[in-house]
C-alpha positions as CSV (number, residue, x, y, z in Angstrom):
1,X,-15.4,13.4,10.2
2,X,-15.9,16.5,8.0
3,X,-17.0,20.0,9.0
4,X,-20.6,19.4,7.8
5,X,-21.0,16.6,10.3
6,X,-19.7,18.6,13.2
7,X,-22.1,21.5,12.3
8,X,-25.0,19.2,12.1
9,X,-24.3,17.7,15.5
10,X,-23.8,21.2,17.0
11,X,-20.5,20.6,18.6
12,X,-19.9,24.3,18.7
13,X,-22.2,24.7,21.7
14,X,-20.5,21.7,23.4
15,X,-17.0,23.1,23.4
16,X,-18.2,26.3,25.0
17,X,-19.4,24.3,28.0
18,X,-16.0,22.6,28.6
19,X,-13.5,23.5,31.2
20,X,-11.5,26.4,29.7
21,X,-8.3,25.4,31.5
22,X,-8.4,21.8,30.2
23,X,-9.3,22.9,26.7
24,X,-6.5,25.5,26.7
25,X,-4.0,22.8,27.9
26,X,-5.2,20.4,25.2
27,X,-4.9,22.9,22.4
28,X,-1.3,23.5,23.4
29,X,-0.1,19.9,23.9
30,X,-1.7,18.9,20.6
31,X,0.2,21.5,18.7
32,X,3.5,21.4,20.6
33,X,4.6,18.1,19.1
34,X,3.4,15.6,16.5
35,X,2.0,13.2,19.1
36,X,0.3,13.5,22.5
37,X,0.6,10.2,24.4
38,X,-1.5,8.9,27.2
39,X,1.5,8.6,29.4
40,X,2.4,12.3,28.9
41,X,-0.6,13.3,31.1
42,X,-3.1,10.5,31.8
43,X,-5.8,12.8,33.3
44,X,-5.6,15.3,30.4
45,X,-5.6,12.5,27.9
46,X,-8.7,11.0,29.5
47,X,-10.4,14.4,29.3
48,X,-9.5,14.6,25.6
49,X,-11.0,11.1,24.9
50,X,-14.2,12.1,26.7
51,X,-14.6,15.3,24.7
52,X,-12.8,14.4,21.5
53,X,-15.9,15.2,19.3
54,X,-16.2,18.7,20.5
55,X,-12.5,19.4,20.4
56,X,-12.2,17.8,17.0
57,X,-14.9,20.2,15.8
58,X,-12.8,23.1,16.9
59,X,-9.8,22.0,14.9
60,X,-11.8,21.1,11.8
61,X,-13.9,24.3,11.8
62,X,-11.2,26.8,12.5
63,X,-8.0,25.1,11.0
64,X,-9.3,22.4,8.7
65,X,-7.3,19.9,10.7
66,X,-8.4,16.4,11.7
67,X,-8.1,15.1,15.2
68,X,-7.0,11.4,15.6
69,X,-7.4,9.8,19.1
70,X,-7.0,6.2,20.2
71,X,-6.3,4.6,23.5
72,X,-2.6,5.5,23.6
73,X,-2.0,8.5,21.3
74,X,-3.6,11.6,19.8
75,X,-2.4,13.7,16.9
76,X,-3.4,16.5,14.6
77,X,-3.5,15.7,10.9
78,X,-3.0,18.7,8.6
79,X,-4.3,17.9,5.1
80,X,-2.5,20.7,3.4
81,X,0.1,23.4,3.8
82,X,-0.8,27.1,3.4
83,X,2.4,29.1,3.4
84,X,3.8,28.5,-0.1
85,X,6.7,30.9,0.6
86,X,8.3,28.4,2.9
87,X,10.9,26.1,1.6
88,X,10.8,22.4,2.7
89,X,13.9,23.0,4.9
90,X,12.0,25.8,6.7
91,X,9.1,23.6,7.8
92,X,9.3,21.8,11.1
93,X,7.7,18.5,10.1
94,X,8.6,14.9,9.8
95,X,9.3,14.6,6.1
96,X,12.0,12.3,4.9
97,X,13.6,13.1,1.5
98,X,16.7,10.9,1.3
99,X,16.3,7.6,-0.3
100,X,18.2,5.5,2.3
101,X,16.4,7.1,5.2
102,X,13.0,6.4,3.6
103,X,14.0,2.8,3.0
104,X,15.3,2.3,6.6
105,X,12.1,3.9,8.0
106,X,10.0,1.4,6.0
107,X,12.1,-1.4,7.4
108,X,11.6,0.0,10.9
109,X,7.9,-0.3,10.4
110,X,8.3,-3.9,9.2
111,X,10.6,-4.6,12.1
112,X,8.0,-3.3,14.6
113,X,5.3,-5.5,13.1
114,X,7.7,-8.5,13.3
115,X,8.4,-7.9,17.0
116,X,4.6,-7.6,17.7
117,X,4.2,-11.1,16.1
118,X,7.3,-12.5,17.7
119,X,6.3,-11.5,21.2
120,X,2.6,-12.2,20.7
121,X,1.9,-8.5,21.5
122,X,-0.3,-5.8,20.1
123,X,-0.6,-2.1,20.0
124,X,-2.9,-1.8,22.9
125,X,-0.6,-3.5,25.3
126,X,0.7,-1.3,28.1
127,X,4.2,-2.6,27.9
128,X,6.1,-1.0,25.0
129,X,8.5,-3.0,22.8
130,X,12.2,-2.4,23.0
131,X,14.9,-3.3,20.5
132,X,18.7,-3.2,20.1
133,X,20.1,-1.1,17.3
134,X,22.4,-4.0,16.3
135,X,19.3,-6.3,15.8
136,X,17.6,-3.8,13.7
137,X,20.6,-3.1,11.5
138,X,21.1,-6.8,10.9
139,X,17.4,-7.0,9.9
140,X,18.0,-4.2,7.4
141,X,21.0,-6.1,6.0
142,X,19.0,-9.2,5.5
143,X,16.0,-7.4,3.9
144,X,18.3,-5.5,1.5
145,X,19.9,-8.7,0.5
146,X,16.5,-10.3,-0.2
147,X,15.2,-7.4,-2.3
148,X,18.4,-6.2,-4.0
149,X,20.3,-9.1,-5.5
150,X,22.9,-6.9,-7.0
151,X,23.8,-5.6,-3.5
152,X,23.9,-2.0,-4.7
153,X,23.2,-0.6,-1.2
154,X,26.1,-1.3,1.1
155,X,25.9,-2.1,4.8
156,X,27.8,1.1,5.5
157,X,25.1,3.1,3.7
158,X,22.4,1.4,5.9
159,X,24.4,2.2,9.1
160,X,24.8,5.8,8.0
161,X,21.1,6.1,7.2
162,X,20.3,4.9,10.7
163,X,22.8,7.4,12.2
164,X,20.9,10.3,10.5
165,X,17.4,8.9,10.8
166,X,17.2,7.9,14.4
167,X,17.7,11.5,15.9
168,X,14.8,12.5,13.7
169,X,12.7,9.6,15.0
170,X,13.5,10.6,18.6
171,X,12.7,14.3,17.9
172,X,9.3,13.5,16.5
173,X,8.6,10.9,19.1
174,X,8.5,7.6,17.2
175,X,11.1,6.0,19.4
176,X,12.9,6.8,22.7
177,X,16.5,5.9,23.6
178,X,16.6,3.9,26.8
179,X,20.2,2.6,27.2
180,X,23.6,3.1,25.6
181,X,26.8,1.2,26.3
182,X,30.0,0.0,24.8
183,X,29.7,-3.5,23.3
184,X,31.1,-6.3,25.4
185,X,34.1,-8.3,24.2
186,X,32.1,-11.3,23.1
187,X,29.5,-9.1,21.3
188,X,30.0,-8.5,17.6
189,X,28.3,-5.4,16.3
190,X,27.5,-4.9,12.6
191,X,30.3,-3.0,10.8
192,X,29.9,0.7,11.3
193,X,28.3,0.5,14.7
194,X,30.5,1.6,17.6
195,X,28.1,1.3,20.6
196,X,25.1,-0.8,21.5
197,X,21.9,1.2,22.0
198,X,18.5,0.1,23.2
199,X,15.4,1.9,21.9
200,X,11.8,1.8,22.8
201,X,8.9,2.1,20.3
202,X,6.5,4.9,21.1
203,X,2.8,4.7,20.1
204,X,3.2,7.1,17.2
205,X,5.0,4.4,15.2
206,X,1.7,2.6,14.9
207,X,0.2,5.5,12.8
208,X,2.2,4.3,9.8
209,X,1.2,1.1,8.1
210,X,3.9,-1.0,6.5
211,X,1.4,-2.7,4.2
212,X,0.8,0.7,2.5
213,X,4.3,2.2,2.8
214,X,6.0,-0.9,1.6
215,X,9.8,-1.3,1.5
216,X,9.4,-3.1,-1.9
217,X,8.2,0.1,-3.4
218,X,11.2,2.0,-2.0
219,X,13.6,-0.7,-3.1
220,X,12.5,-0.1,-6.7
221,X,14.2,3.3,-6.6
222,X,17.6,1.5,-6.4
223,X,17.0,0.1,-9.9
224,X,16.7,3.6,-11.4
225,X,19.6,5.5,-12.8
226,X,21.3,8.3,-10.9
227,X,23.7,8.2,-8.0
228,X,23.1,8.9,-4.3
229,X,25.4,12.0,-4.7
230,X,23.4,13.5,-7.5
231,X,20.1,12.8,-5.6
232,X,21.5,14.5,-2.5
233,X,22.7,17.5,-4.5
234,X,19.3,17.9,-6.1
235,X,17.6,17.8,-2.7
236,X,19.9,20.5,-1.3
237,X,19.3,22.6,-4.4
238,X,15.5,22.4,-3.9
239,X,15.9,23.5,-0.3
């Protein structure tokens, strides 16, 4: 909803009538991290859903931000950046730049959708999906082999991309680590993995649609000239 809509509906008067302590808490939790989940604070989340129009007006009118709320998650969407003096490395935001990390993230979205189908589940279910890192890495291996017949991207590169990407996904609350253990003697991990880790998908993962951010588009980058080393050097130079 745009600013003109909020002005027409007179949501400015409504937010002044809300509980100041709840509003103050909401303004803080919505800006402290990329996602505010229903499980973080069920009562405060319920208050947000009940008054999301008035609170959404506040963000739109004074910041130009959009407020997104569904049954499980809320987030602030910032359409543009204002401080042009900041370098990309100086902004605290989820913004993948490395090719392999982008590809693995696209595959994680695909993997999430696959698990929803396999377990006959959906986003609104209260029980969250969990997965083993070994299963996801093997899924990546299979998908790369399907899309890249020349095998340009090695299994080691995929494992390394997971190793650097997953801490970012945890930081920005797309996934949560649940268990970590040494692999059993009869368990064979993909090459490059040393321990077995179980993760849980958090609701924020659903905000990214794999049918729009498709892995096939990312995979086309591997057909272009230029090495991973030169790409990495260029990214560091830009920062």
